[in-house]
N, C-alpha and C positions, 0 to 999 in steps of 0.2 A: 787091646785097651779101649774101653768106653771112651768116644771122643768127647762127649759132653762131660763126662768126669775130668778128663784130661783138661779140658777149657776151663772148668771151675777151678781145678788144682793150680794151674798156671796163673789164672787171675787171682787166686788167693796169695800166692807168693809175690807176684809182681805188684799187686794192689798193696801188699804189706809194705814194699820198698818204696811205692809211691807215696804212702802215708808217711813213712819215716822222713823222706826227702822235703815233703810239703810242709810237714809239722816242725822240722828242725828250725826253719827260719823264725818261728815265733815262739819257741821253746823258752819257759820260764817268764814270759810276758802275761800280763793281764789282759782280759778281753777288752778294756777300755784303751789300754796301751796300744793294742793291735789296731784298734778302730782309728784311733788318732795318727798312727803311722802309715797304716796300708788300706783304710777303709774297711774292707771285706778281703782277706788274704786268700787269694785264689790260685796263685802261680808259683812254680819252683824256681824261685830267684835267688835261692842260697842265701848267705849272710848269716844273720842271726848271731848269738853269742859266740858260736864257733868259728864264724867267719867262713862258712862253706861255699863251695862252688855250687851254682845251679845243678840241681839233680844229685848232689852228693848224699850219700846215706851216712847214718851214725852207727852207734853201737848195736842198735836193735838188729839191723839187717846184717852187720858184720859178725856178731855173735850167732845169729841163726845159721849163716853160711858156715861158720866154723863147726857148729854142732851137725848141720847136715852133712858136710865133708865126713866126719867121723863115721857117720852111719853109712854112707856110700862107700868108704874106704874098706870097712868091715864087713858089708852086706849084711848089717844087723846091728846089734848092740855091743858095745865096748865102752864101758864108762870112762875107763882111763884114757882111752883114745879121745874121748869129749873132752876131759879135763886138760889133756896134752894140748889139744887145739885151742882151748881157751887160753891156756898160758902162751902159746906162740902168738895168739891175736894180742894178748896184752902186752907182749914184749915187742910188738911191731910198732909201738908208740901211736896207737889210734888217738883221733882227736877228742874222743870222750870216752870216760870210764865211770860208771856208777860206783859209789863208795863201796857198797854192798859186794858188788861184783869183784871189785879189786881186792876186797879182804878175802874173799872165799877163794880166788884164784891163787892169792900170795899163800894162803894157808895151805893149798895143795902143794905148790912149789917148795914151801919151807919144811912141811911136815907129811908131805905124801897123803893127806887126809882127803878122801873123795866125798866127805860130808862133815859139817859141822853140826854142833849140838843145837837144838832148837833154841831160837832167841826170838824175843818180841821185836827187836829192832831189825829183824831180817824181812818184815813185811812191805818191803819195797816191790816194785813191779819187773825187777830185771830178770826173774826166772820165766814169769809168764810171756814177757815180750819176746823171747828167743825159741819158745816151743814149738813153732810151726813145722819144722823138719821132722819131729817126732809125730805130729799129727799125720803128716803124709806117708809116713814110713809105717804107719800102724793102721791103716785105714779100715782093714777088716779084723782087727785084733785089739779089742777093747782092753783086754787085760795087758797087753804090752803097752798100749797108750798110757795107762795109769802107772805101770811100773816105770817105763823109760822116762815118763813126764816127771815123776818125783824124784827119780835119781839125778836127772840132769839138774833139777832145780836146787836139790840139797848141797850140790857142789858149792853154791854161793848163798842160796836162801832156805834156810829151814824153819818154816813159819806155817802154822795152820792155815792161815788166811791167804798166804800166797800159795800154798799147794791147793786149796780149794779153788781158787780163781784159775790157776794155771789148768787144772782138770776141766773146769766148766767151759772156758773159753775154748779149750781143746775139743771137747766134745761136741759144743756148738759148731765148730768149723767142720769138724767130720760130719755131722748131720747136713750141713748145708753143701759139702762137697758131693755127698751121696743124693743130693736132690730134694732133701727135707726143706720145709718151709718155716715161716715165723712160728708157727703154733709149736713146733718141736722145740724151737730155741727158747720160747717162752717157758716152756715146761722146764727145760734145763735150768734157765735163770731162776725159777721159782725154786728149784731144788737147792740151788746155791743159796738163796736167801733163806730158805727153811733151815739150812745147815748152820749159816752164819747170818744172823738178821743184820749185821752191819752192812752188808751189801745192798740193802733195799734202795731203791733208786727213785721211786715214786712216792713223794714229790722229789725232784732232782735237786740235791743239796748245792750244786753248782761248783764243786771242787774239782779240779783236774791235776792234782799233784801226783808225785811219784809213789805215794802210798797206794798200796794195792787196791785199796778199798775206793778211794777216790777215782783212781784209774778205771776201775771195773763200772763203777756207777756211771761214769761219763760215757763209757763205751757203750754200755746197755742203753742208757738213755736215749743217745742219739741213734742208735741201731733202730730202736723200735718207733722212732719219731721223724724218720726220713724214709724217702721212697725211691732213692737212686744212689749209685756209688758216688757220684759227684757230690750231691747234696750232703751226704753222710760225712764224707772227708772235709768239705768246707765248713760244715758247722762244727765239727769237733775239733779242728785245729784253730779255728777262731775262739774257742773256749780258753785257749793258751795253756799254761801250767806246762806239765810234762808232754808238750804236744807231738813231739817225734814219737813217743810210745804210744799215746792215746791214737795218734794218726795211723801208726803202723798197725794196731791191733784192729782199728776201724777198717782199714784196707783189707786186712786179713779176712774179717767177717764179710764185708761188701764184696771183695773178689769172688767169695765162695758162694755168695746169694746171687749176685748179678752176672758173674762170668766175665771173662776176659773182655769181650767186645763192649762192656759197659764203662771200661776205664777209659776217661778221656784220652784220645791220641796225643793230646799235646803234652800231658804228663808222661806217658810212655816214651815221646820222643826226647824229653827232657832228662829222663833218668839216665844216670851214669851208664854208658854202654857196657862197660866191664861187669858191673852188677847184673845188668839185664842178661847179659850171655850166661853168667854163673848160675842165676837163677832158672833160666830155661833148661840147662843141663842138670842141675839138681832136681828140678821137679820131676823129670822123666826118670831119673835114676832113683829117686825116692819113692816114686810110685811103684817102681819094679819091686822094692823092697816091700812095700805096704800091701801089694797085690799078690804076694807069696812068689815072686819070681827070683828072690834072692835067697842066699842060705842064711838063717838066723843063728847068731851065735851070742851066747850069754857070756859075760867076762867083765 
């Protein structure tokens, strides 16, 4: 396996978790509230509205790990296994569950449905936030990236804006892991905006809510206007709003662009050890599937 590719892939997943843990402290706060309380929020200190321990992650990373484990266990795609893992996660009493995610998972539990009907109010960021394992497991298979991404999304979120954003950020992450640069990412962002003009982020509207449009505008604005892993994550979490998710998605893109070595060591040291270990195990296993080393099954 290419060492640089492995480095970027691991940086992507660990960066994702670091962004989640860093942003959770200031989730649902406004930028002025963050400034008044923390000055500039730069450290994994836990707390926040969930009362987390330093380095503890939220539903973003937990749902990603649940999705990743289903892919690994089946050495490919089994949508019912994904839904089963989401249900097991929900029943584990996690500290935070998004309303749309909860609704979709309970629909699966009660009705056995692996997708809901399209809904305007499914345009949250909950499907996009957990899609990284699909990206890693389909690195050289763009058709599978699209199919698997949409199927896992529709368990909870069936909305054209959510679908488009999940695919666009997935493709950008894929490009970066493969060593492509900002120009390729800009083209992907432009394609997204051509498809759905709502995602236009220049000038930046300054909203960072859980609405997928606000989330993606924030992620793209700061991605293209910072020049390091640390500056990107600090800028985005200090925007507040749904900061664990914008932070996680920023860490995903930054890890893929800048590589593992650019993640500040103090953040890696602060990250929950059990999460660190799971991510390292999953990254290697998912890449094995993504690079054709596993048996791919549909089901």
